[in-house]
C-alpha atoms as a printed R data frame, in Angstrom:
    type eleno elety resid chain resno       x       y       z
1   ATOM     1    CA   MET     A     1  -4.730 -49.314  -4.521
2   ATOM     2    CA   LYS     A     2  -5.869 -47.250  -7.611
3   ATOM     3    CA   LYS     A     3  -9.474 -47.233  -6.046
4   ATOM     4    CA   LEU     A     4  -7.676 -46.026  -2.476
5   ATOM     5    CA   LEU     A     5  -5.890 -43.369  -3.856
6   ATOM     6    CA   THR     A     6  -9.308 -42.168  -6.387
7   ATOM     7    CA   THR     A     7 -11.089 -42.512  -2.815
8   ATOM     8    CA   LEU     A     8  -8.851 -40.215  -0.927
9   ATOM     9    CA   ALA     A     9  -8.736 -37.940  -3.932
10  ATOM    10    CA   LEU     A    10 -13.318 -37.682  -3.488
11  ATOM    11    CA   GLY     A    11 -12.919 -37.812  -0.279
12  ATOM    12    CA   LEU     A    12 -10.631 -34.353  -0.024
13  ATOM    13    CA   ALA     A    13 -12.549 -32.736  -2.922
14  ATOM    14    CA   VAL     A    14 -16.043 -33.196  -0.826
15  ATOM    15    CA   ALA     A    15 -14.096 -31.928   2.484
16  ATOM    16    CA   ALA     A    16 -12.785 -28.966   0.485
17  ATOM    17    CA   THR     A    17 -16.470 -28.191  -1.004
18  ATOM    18    CA   ALA     A    18 -17.679 -28.734   2.156
19  ATOM    19    CA   GLN     A    19 -15.457 -25.962   3.604
20  ATOM    20    CA   ALA     A    20 -16.636 -23.766   1.367
21  ATOM    21    CA   GLN     A    21 -20.114 -24.282   1.348
22  ATOM    22    CA   THR     A    22 -19.645 -23.736   5.336
23  ATOM    23    CA   TRP     A    23 -17.310 -20.908   5.931
24  ATOM    24    CA   PRO     A    24 -16.785 -18.930   7.848
25  ATOM    25    CA   ALA     A    25 -18.120 -21.583  10.546
26  ATOM    26    CA   LYS     A    26 -15.932 -19.311  12.914
27  ATOM    27    CA   PRO     A    27 -14.457 -15.966  13.527
28  ATOM    28    CA   VAL     A    28 -11.991 -14.431  10.664
29  ATOM    29    CA   THR     A    29  -9.322 -12.405  11.610
30  ATOM    30    CA   MET     A    30  -8.067  -9.389   9.239
31  ATOM    31    CA   LEU     A    31  -4.700  -8.807  10.758
32  ATOM    32    CA   VAL     A    32  -3.502  -5.238  10.176
33  ATOM    33    CA   PRO     A    33   0.347  -4.392  10.777
34  ATOM    34    CA   PHE     A    34  -0.196  -0.985  11.809
35  ATOM    35    CA   PRO     A    35  -2.243   0.986  14.861
36  ATOM    36    CA   PRO     A    36  -5.949   1.918  14.542
37  ATOM    37    CA   GLY     A    37  -6.927   5.065  12.754
38  ATOM    38    CA   GLY     A    38  -4.827   4.662   9.766
39  ATOM    39    CA   SER     A    39  -5.874   4.130   5.995
40  ATOM    40    CA   THR     A    40  -5.203   0.281   5.905
41  ATOM    41    CA   ASP     A    41  -7.019  -0.252   9.288
42  ATOM    42    CA   PHE     A    42  -9.633   1.820   7.672
43  ATOM    43    CA   ILE     A    43  -9.793  -0.162   4.753
44  ATOM    44    CA   ALA     A    44  -9.906  -3.166   6.626
45  ATOM    45    CA   ARG     A    45 -12.597  -2.172   9.027
46  ATOM    46    CA   ALA     A    46 -15.031  -0.936   6.369
47  ATOM    47    CA   VAL     A    47 -14.324  -4.163   4.300
48  ATOM    48    CA   GLY     A    48 -14.852  -6.362   7.231
49  ATOM    49    CA   ALA     A    49 -18.668  -4.789   7.866
50  ATOM    50    CA   LYS     A    50 -19.609  -5.365   4.548
51  ATOM    51    CA   LEU     A    51 -17.855  -9.213   4.654
52  ATOM    52    CA   GLN     A    52 -19.692  -9.654   7.784
53  ATOM    53    CA   GLU     A    53 -23.251  -9.028   5.724
54  ATOM    54    CA   LYS     A    54 -22.263 -10.851   2.822
55  ATOM    55    CA   PHE     A    55 -21.342 -13.953   4.688
56  ATOM    56    CA   GLY     A    56 -23.178 -13.448   7.770
57  ATOM    57    CA   GLY     A    57 -20.186 -14.779  10.184
58  ATOM    58    CA   THR     A    58 -17.740 -12.191  12.008
59  ATOM    59    CA   PHE     A    59 -15.125 -10.464  10.436
60  ATOM    60    CA   VAL     A    60 -12.832  -8.931  13.608
61  ATOM    61    CA   THR     A    61 -10.020  -6.490  12.936
62  ATOM    62    CA   GLU     A    62  -6.697  -7.166  14.767
63  ATOM    63    CA   ASN     A    63  -3.915  -4.770  14.908
64  ATOM    64    CA   ARG     A    64  -0.426  -5.777  15.417
65  ATOM    65    CA   PRO     A    65   1.708  -3.203  14.715
66  ATOM    66    CA   GLY     A    66   5.502  -3.069  15.237
67  ATOM    67    CA   ALA     A    67   8.943  -3.155  12.833
68  ATOM    68    CA   GLY     A    68   6.853  -0.841   9.976
69  ATOM    69    CA   GLY     A    69   4.508  -3.566   9.419
70  ATOM    70    CA   THR     A    70   6.830  -6.840   9.057
71  ATOM    71    CA   LEU     A    71   5.967  -8.031  12.498
72  ATOM    72    CA   GLY     A    72   2.508  -8.534  11.794
73  ATOM    73    CA   ALA     A    73   3.099 -10.138   8.268
74  ATOM    74    CA   THR     A    74   5.412 -12.475  10.305
75  ATOM    75    CA   VAL     A    75   1.957 -13.065  12.480
76  ATOM    76    CA   ALA     A    76   0.078 -13.279   8.994
77  ATOM    77    CA   LYS     A    77   2.379 -16.110   8.261
78  ATOM    78    CA   ARG     A    78   2.342 -18.372  11.072
79  ATOM    79    CA   ALA     A    79  -0.828 -18.146  11.060
80  ATOM    80    CA   ALA     A    80  -2.693 -21.687  10.063
81  ATOM    81    CA   PRO     A    81  -3.801 -21.131   6.593
82  ATOM    82    CA   ASP     A    82  -7.409 -22.439   7.355
83  ATOM    83    CA   GLY     A    83  -9.770 -19.435   5.249
84  ATOM    84    CA   TYR     A    84  -9.378 -17.796   9.294
85  ATOM    85    CA   THR     A    85  -6.572 -15.214   9.122
86  ATOM    86    CA   LEU     A    86  -6.763 -12.521   6.607
87  ATOM    87    CA   PHE     A    87  -3.182 -10.363   5.930
88  ATOM    88    CA   VAL     A    88  -4.724  -6.523   5.401
89  ATOM    89    CA   SER     A    89  -1.754  -4.512   4.570
90  ATOM    90    CA   SER     A    90  -0.177  -1.304   2.610
91  ATOM    91    CA   LEU     A    91   2.609  -1.797   0.345
92  ATOM    92    CA   GLY     A    92   5.705  -1.813   3.078
93  ATOM    93    CA   PRO     A    93   5.331  -5.610   4.270
94  ATOM    94    CA   PHE     A    94   4.490  -6.981   0.705
95  ATOM    95    CA   VAL     A    95   7.474  -4.893  -1.597
96  ATOM    96    CA   ILE     A    96   9.585  -2.788   0.869
97  ATOM    97    CA   GLY     A    97  10.335  -4.419   4.560
98  ATOM    98    CA   PRO     A    98  11.861  -6.901   3.318
99  ATOM    99    CA   HIS     A    99  14.724  -5.470   1.582
100 ATOM   100    CA   LEU     A   100  15.043  -2.868   4.316
101 ATOM   101    CA   VAL     A   101  14.775  -5.255   7.495
102 ATOM   102    CA   LYS     A   102  17.006  -8.009   7.906
103 ATOM   103    CA   ASP     A   103  15.532 -11.345   8.959
104 ATOM   104    CA   PRO     A   104  12.119  -9.695   8.846
105 ATOM   105    CA   GLY     A   105  10.987 -13.329   9.487
106 ATOM   106    CA   TYR     A   106   8.602 -14.031   6.760
107 ATOM   107    CA   ASP     A   107   9.279 -13.963   2.304
108 ATOM   108    CA   PRO     A   108   6.437 -12.414   1.080
109 ATOM   109    CA   ARG     A   109   7.098 -14.043  -2.122
110 ATOM   110    CA   LYS     A   110   6.968 -17.917  -0.648
111 ATOM   111    CA   ASP     A   111   4.663 -17.298   2.616
112 ATOM   112    CA   PHE     A   112   1.110 -15.491   1.607
113 ATOM   113    CA   ASP     A   113  -1.297 -15.807  -1.432
114 ATOM   114    CA   TYR     A   114  -2.628 -13.258  -2.757
115 ATOM   115    CA   ILE     A   115  -6.168 -12.142  -3.113
116 ATOM   116    CA   THR     A   116  -6.325  -8.710  -4.662
117 ATOM   117    CA   VAL     A   117  -5.180  -5.031  -3.969
118 ATOM   118    CA   ALA     A   118  -7.908  -3.318  -3.122
119 ATOM   119    CA   VAL     A   119  -6.629   0.343  -3.687
120 ATOM   120    CA   GLN     A   120  -4.150   2.284  -4.906
121 ATOM   121    CA   ALA     A   121  -3.547   6.123  -4.496
122 ATOM   122    CA   PRO     A   122  -0.714   8.633  -6.030
123 ATOM   123    CA   ASN     A   123   1.882  10.686  -4.052
124 ATOM   124    CA   VAL     A   124   1.451  14.385  -4.724
125 ATOM   125    CA   LEU     A   125   4.662  16.393  -4.829
126 ATOM   126    CA   VAL     A   126   3.850  18.958  -2.302
127 ATOM   127    CA   VAL     A   127   5.458  22.387  -1.702
128 ATOM   128    CA   PRO     A   128   4.667  25.884   0.920
129 ATOM   129    CA   ALA     A   129   2.495  27.854   0.084
130 ATOM   130    CA   ASN     A   130   4.857  30.217  -0.316
131 ATOM   131    CA   SER     A   131   7.969  28.165  -1.964
132 ATOM   132    CA   PRO     A   132   9.654  29.712  -4.919
133 ATOM   133    CA   TYR     A   133   9.044  26.564  -6.423
134 ATOM   134    CA   LYS     A   134   5.903  26.833  -8.751
135 ATOM   135    CA   SER     A   135   6.849  23.999 -10.951
136 ATOM   136    CA   VAL     A   136   8.450  20.585 -11.006
137 ATOM   137    CA   ASN     A   137  10.585  22.141 -13.116
138 ATOM   138    CA   ASP     A   138  11.896  24.742 -10.544
139 ATOM   139    CA   VAL     A   139  12.235  22.000  -8.175
140 ATOM   140    CA   LEU     A   140  14.905  19.845 -10.304
141 ATOM   141    CA   ALA     A   141  16.643  23.523 -11.899
142 ATOM   142    CA   TYR     A   142  17.425  23.881  -8.129
143 ATOM   143    CA   LEU     A   143  18.127  20.648  -7.081
144 ATOM   144    CA   LYS     A   144  20.667  20.283  -9.970
145 ATOM   145    CA   ALA     A   145  22.313  23.758  -9.137
146 ATOM   146    CA   ASN     A   146  22.718  23.382  -5.299
147 ATOM   147    CA   PRO     A   147  22.483  19.239  -4.771
148 ATOM   148    CA   GLY     A   148  22.170  17.848  -1.806
149 ATOM   149    CA   LYS     A   149  20.785  21.669  -0.270
150 ATOM   150    CA   MET     A   150  17.099  20.947  -0.958
151 ATOM   151    CA   THR     A   151  15.696  19.182   1.859
152 ATOM   152    CA   PHE     A   152  12.697  16.750   1.266
153 ATOM   153    CA   ALA     A   153  10.358  15.599   4.555
154 ATOM   154    CA   SER     A   154   8.865  11.910   4.695
155 ATOM   155    CA   ALA     A   155   6.752   9.824   7.098
156 ATOM   156    CA   GLY     A   156   9.849   7.620   7.725
157 ATOM   157    CA   ASN     A   157  12.846   5.633   6.223
158 ATOM   158    CA   GLY     A   158  11.541   3.113   3.805
159 ATOM   159    CA   THR     A   159   7.798   4.825   3.498
160 ATOM   160    CA   SER     A   160   6.764   5.456   0.329
161 ATOM   161    CA   ASP     A   161   6.980   9.240   0.510
162 ATOM   162    CA   HIS     A   162  10.620   8.525   1.128
163 ATOM   163    CA   LEU     A   163  11.318   5.774  -1.407
164 ATOM   164    CA   THR     A   164   9.271   8.046  -4.053
165 ATOM   165    CA   ALA     A   165  12.082  10.662  -3.474
166 ATOM   166    CA   GLU     A   166  14.626   8.394  -3.792
167 ATOM   167    CA   LEU     A   167  13.646   7.310  -7.298
168 ATOM   168    CA   PHE     A   168  12.656  10.756  -8.023
169 ATOM   169    CA   TRP     A   169  16.304  11.421  -7.142
170 ATOM   170    CA   GLN     A   170  17.736   8.271  -9.218
171 ATOM   171    CA   GLU     A   171  15.652   8.713 -11.962
172 ATOM   172    CA   THR     A   172  16.772  12.849 -12.646
173 ATOM   173    CA   LYS     A   173  20.359  11.961 -11.690
174 ATOM   174    CA   THR     A   174  19.688  14.599  -8.900
175 ATOM   175    CA   GLU     A   175  20.620  14.821  -5.123
176 ATOM   176    CA   ALA     A   176  18.544  16.249  -2.100
177 ATOM   177    CA   THR     A   177  18.587  15.527   1.535
178 ATOM   178    CA   HIS     A   178  15.495  13.683   3.114
179 ATOM   179    CA   VAL     A   179  14.421  14.228   6.477
180 ATOM   180    CA   PRO     A   180  12.224  11.616   8.113
181 ATOM   181    CA   TYR     A   181   9.587  12.227  10.637
182 ATOM   182    CA   LYS     A   182   7.365   9.755  13.115
183 ATOM   183    CA   GLY     A   183   4.456   9.617  10.369
184 ATOM   184    CA   GLY     A   184   2.949  11.569   7.682
185 ATOM   185    CA   ALA     A   185   1.761  14.718   9.841
186 ATOM   186    CA   PRO     A   186   4.284  15.729  11.311
187 ATOM   187    CA   ALA     A   187   6.224  15.612   8.280
188 ATOM   188    CA   ILE     A   188   3.271  17.686   6.998
189 ATOM   189    CA   MET     A   189   3.345  20.175   9.506
190 ATOM   190    CA   ASP     A   190   6.518  20.814   9.120
191 ATOM   191    CA   LEU     A   191   5.984  21.362   5.293
192 ATOM   192    CA   ILE     A   192   3.802  23.700   5.551
193 ATOM   193    CA   GLY     A   193   5.593  25.796   8.596
194 ATOM   194    CA   GLY     A   194   8.401  25.870   6.010
195 ATOM   195    CA   GLN     A   195  10.803  23.635   8.247
196 ATOM   196    CA   VAL     A   196  11.560  21.245   4.752
197 ATOM   197    CA   ASN     A   197  11.211  22.353   0.916
198 ATOM   198    CA   ALA     A   198   9.047  19.807  -0.222
199 ATOM   199    CA   SER     A   199   7.507  15.861  -0.087
200 ATOM   200    CA   PHE     A   200   6.211  13.423  -1.909
201 ATOM   201    CA   SER     A   201   3.446  13.402   0.322
202 ATOM   202    CA   ASN     A   202   0.581  10.108   0.031
203 ATOM   203    CA   ILE     A   203  -2.506  12.331  -1.913
204 ATOM   204    CA   ASN     A   204  -4.708  11.657   1.292
205 ATOM   205    CA   THR     A   205  -2.377  12.944   3.711
206 ATOM   206    CA   CYS     A   206  -2.097  16.013   1.803
207 ATOM   207    CA   LEU     A   207  -4.815  16.843   0.130
208 ATOM   208    CA   THR     A   208  -7.064  19.108   2.616
209 ATOM   209    CA   HIS     A   209  -4.091  21.147   2.975
210 ATOM   210    CA   VAL     A   210  -3.571  21.528  -0.940
211 ATOM   211    CA   GLN     A   211  -7.048  22.305  -0.989
212 ATOM   212    CA   SER     A   212  -7.146  24.652   1.897
213 ATOM   213    CA   GLY     A   213  -4.145  26.473  -0.028
214 ATOM   214    CA   LYS     A   214  -1.474  25.999   3.290
215 ATOM   215    CA   LEU     A   215   0.644  23.556   0.156
216 ATOM   216    CA   ARG     A   216   1.603  23.681  -3.134
217 ATOM   217    CA   ALA     A   217   1.067  20.628  -5.420
218 ATOM   218    CA   LEU     A   218   3.666  20.540  -8.577
219 ATOM   219    CA   ALA     A   219   2.792  17.087  -9.494
220 ATOM   220    CA   VAL     A   220   1.222  13.639  -8.738
221 ATOM   221    CA   THR     A   221   3.085   9.974  -9.493
222 ATOM   222    CA   SER     A   222  -0.045   8.410 -11.298
223 ATOM   223    CA   ALA     A   223  -0.415   7.626 -14.319
224 ATOM   224    CA   LYS     A   224  -3.405   9.833 -14.668
225 ATOM   225    CA   ARG     A   225  -4.534  12.840 -13.450
226 ATOM   226    CA   SER     A   226  -6.485  12.603  -9.680
227 ATOM   227    CA   PRO     A   227  -9.894  13.548 -10.014
228 ATOM   228    CA   LEU     A   228  -9.192  15.186  -7.009
229 ATOM   229    CA   LEU     A   229  -6.815  17.219  -8.298
230 ATOM   230    CA   PRO     A   230  -7.813  18.076 -11.962
231 ATOM   231    CA   ASP     A   231  -5.680  20.513 -12.853
232 ATOM   232    CA   VAL     A   232  -2.425  18.731 -11.663
233 ATOM   233    CA   PRO     A   233  -0.155  17.302 -13.994
234 ATOM   234    CA   THR     A   234   1.324  13.569 -13.980
235 ATOM   235    CA   MET     A   235   5.440  12.948 -13.776
236 ATOM   236    CA   GLU     A   236   4.961  11.040 -16.573
237 ATOM   237    CA   GLU     A   237   3.230  14.508 -18.734
238 ATOM   238    CA   LEU     A   238   6.553  15.979 -17.537
239 ATOM   239    CA   GLY     A   239   8.463  13.353 -19.237
240 ATOM   240    CA   LEU     A   240   9.174  11.337 -16.079
241 ATOM   241    CA   LYS     A   241   7.261   8.251 -16.942
242 ATOM   242    CA   GLY     A   242   9.998   5.978 -14.469
243 ATOM   243    CA   VAL     A   243   8.410   8.132 -11.520
244 ATOM   244    CA   THR     A   244   4.690   6.640 -11.790
245 ATOM   245    CA   VAL     A   245   4.319   5.243  -8.173
246 ATOM   246    CA   THR     A   246   1.132   4.404  -6.414
247 ATOM   247    CA   SER     A   247   1.002   3.700  -2.867
248 ATOM   248    CA   TRP     A   248  -1.433   0.462  -2.442
249 ATOM   249    CA   GLN     A   249  -3.358  -1.288   0.030
250 ATOM   250    CA   ALA     A   250  -4.562  -5.202  -0.043
251 ATOM   251    CA   PHE     A   251  -5.457  -8.815   1.490
252 ATOM   252    CA   ALA     A   252  -3.172 -11.781   1.103
253 ATOM   253    CA   ALA     A   253  -3.813 -14.607   3.475
254 ATOM   254    CA   PRO     A   254  -1.232 -17.176   4.688
255 ATOM   255    CA   LYS     A   255   0.466 -19.766   2.484
256 ATOM   256    CA   GLY     A   256  -1.838 -22.817   1.691
257 ATOM   257    CA   PHE     A   257  -4.831 -20.575   1.961
258 ATOM   258    CA   PRO     A   258  -8.452 -22.977   0.392
259 ATOM   259    CA   THR     A   259  -8.614 -21.722  -3.535
260 ATOM   260    CA   ASP     A   260 -12.344 -22.013  -3.111
261 ATOM   261    CA   VAL     A   261 -12.691 -19.882   0.336
262 ATOM   262    CA   ARG     A   262  -9.608 -17.688  -1.735
263 ATOM   263    CA   ASP     A   263 -12.389 -17.167  -5.062
264 ATOM   264    CA   LYS     A   264 -15.066 -16.548  -3.054
265 ATOM   265    CA   LEU     A   265 -13.270 -14.028  -0.953
266 ATOM   266    CA   ARG     A   266 -11.958 -12.224  -3.429
267 ATOM   267    CA   THR     A   267 -15.248 -11.529  -4.852
268 ATOM   268    CA   ALA     A   268 -17.075 -10.186  -2.072
269 ATOM   269    CA   ILE     A   269 -14.034  -7.851  -1.641
270 ATOM   270    CA   VAL     A   270 -14.651  -6.306  -4.525
271 ATOM   271    CA   GLU     A   271 -18.335  -5.785  -4.108
272 ATOM   272    CA   SER     A   272 -17.979  -4.291  -0.880
273 ATOM   273    CA   LEU     A   273 -15.017  -1.461  -1.645
274 ATOM   274    CA   ASN     A   274 -17.618  -0.895  -4.485
275 ATOM   275    CA   ASP     A   275 -20.839  -0.248  -2.259
276 ATOM   276    CA   ALA     A   276 -22.428   2.660  -2.456
277 ATOM   277    CA   SER     A   277 -21.574   3.018   1.561
278 ATOM   278    CA   VAL     A   278 -17.885   2.130   0.966
279 ATOM   279    CA   LYS     A   279 -16.838   3.285  -2.424
280 ATOM   280    CA   PRO     A   280 -17.527   7.362  -1.651
281 ATOM   281    CA   LYS     A   281 -15.352   7.203   1.220
282 ATOM   282    CA   LEU     A   282 -12.925   5.983  -0.692
283 ATOM   283    CA   LEU     A   283 -12.698   7.911  -3.892
284 ATOM   284    CA   GLU     A   284 -13.323  11.103  -0.971
285 ATOM   285    CA   LEU     A   285 -10.087   9.864   0.102
286 ATOM   286    CA   GLY     A   286  -7.875   9.586  -3.354
287 ATOM   287    CA   PHE     A   287  -8.166   6.002  -3.595
288 ATOM   288    CA   GLU     A   288  -9.294   4.352  -6.769
289 ATOM   289    CA   ILE     A   289 -10.275   0.635  -5.901
290 ATOM   290    CA   VAL     A   290  -8.469  -1.539  -7.705
291 ATOM   291    CA   GLY     A   291  -9.640  -5.037  -7.304
292 ATOM   292    CA   ASN     A   292  -7.645  -7.548  -9.426
293 ATOM   293    CA   THR     A   293  -7.387 -11.218  -9.806
294 ATOM   294    CA   PRO     A   294  -5.285 -13.139  -7.457
295 ATOM   295    CA   GLU     A   295  -3.133 -14.007 -10.546
296 ATOM   296    CA   GLU     A   296  -2.295 -10.079 -11.079
297 ATOM   297    CA   PHE     A   297  -1.838  -9.475  -8.111
298 ATOM   298    CA   THR     A   298   0.722 -12.189  -7.131
299 ATOM   299    CA   ARG     A   299   2.265 -11.146 -10.895
300 ATOM   300    CA   PHE     A   300   1.948  -7.151  -8.813
301 ATOM   301    CA   GLN     A   301   4.028  -8.131  -5.860
302 ATOM   302    CA   ALA     A   302   6.864  -9.447  -7.968
303 ATOM   303    CA   GLU     A   303   7.308  -6.623 -10.203
304 ATOM   304    CA   GLU     A   304   7.084  -4.084  -7.308
305 ATOM   305    CA   TYR     A   305   9.731  -6.436  -5.022
306 ATOM   306    CA   ALA     A   306  11.932  -6.079  -7.984
307 ATOM   307    CA   ARG     A   307  11.534  -2.404  -8.517
308 ATOM   308    CA   TRP     A   308  11.540  -1.403  -5.155
309 ATOM   309    CA   GLY     A   309  14.457  -3.525  -3.940
310 ATOM   310    CA   LYS     A   310  17.151  -1.953  -7.166
311 ATOM   311    CA   VAL     A   311  15.293   1.825  -5.464
312 ATOM   312    CA   ILE     A   312  16.981   0.614  -2.046
313 ATOM   313    CA   GLU     A   313  20.159  -1.033  -3.011
314 ATOM   314    CA   THR     A   314  21.087   1.931  -5.060
315 ATOM   315    CA   GLY     A   315  20.297   4.358  -2.615
316 ATOM   316    CA   LYS     A   316  21.462   2.371  -0.020
317 ATOM   317    CA   ILE     A   317  18.827   2.658   2.146
318 ATOM   318    CA   THR     A   318  18.087   1.460   5.424
319 ATOM   319    CA   ALA     A   319  15.210   1.513   7.961
320 ATOM   320    CA   ASN     A   320  17.092   3.464  10.212
């Protein structure tokens, strides 16, 4: 019996090694739970092209939008954990959606193997150029004197800009009115037009408007100042350490993903992100390359899941 078990173990080890050596033997699907054209889609396609060069296989980006990304996450969860389906997503399906959607069809704490956080980017507290608010202190003074009267635009309920605003209000014990839009672009257009007062916009959504003078940036939510907005203070500098937030995009796979393929892939993803033809484009969009290890990403996901769950519960936030 012992001899049989030893033989079986050796056989499995040889099979695993053979799989790692031959992978990818068929096309790899990079499943994105959002429509084409967004930041996550861009990262999946940019990295996929480099992975194709490195491994000689075929990497195909497949967009499966719906239900704030939870539909695509469910599809990814159900895929075979054989190394031929990758899940490329922003933080929403990993740490926010499951708190907002009843029975989303997956549990991000159990159903995925985490590969790496690819990039992260801060949100920016922005107001119209002609706004009377010249600083975060101005905003806080108004919020405290006029609870619920100031309006904050977002790309939709449960999005990063919405939850950052909720976190800001909770941390400063203030109240305001959330105005959800169907996407970041229409929210920014109404902000520029003065229909709403402020927004915690993702940097790659508002950057060009800040640079053109249509919007005024009051603070960034990253731990350090953004090199793209070097004169804009961080929330931490202003004494609001609890409002340090980044949006992020990451790579994961269905639970049971071969460890040797995962490690090989993670190394190649990080190299792709730092490639001379990819990195400058990411930096121009305000992204910071992360490329952490699977273990670091797993811990980070757990921390973010708990953090946003608390914000959502405290703010009584729903998906509608």
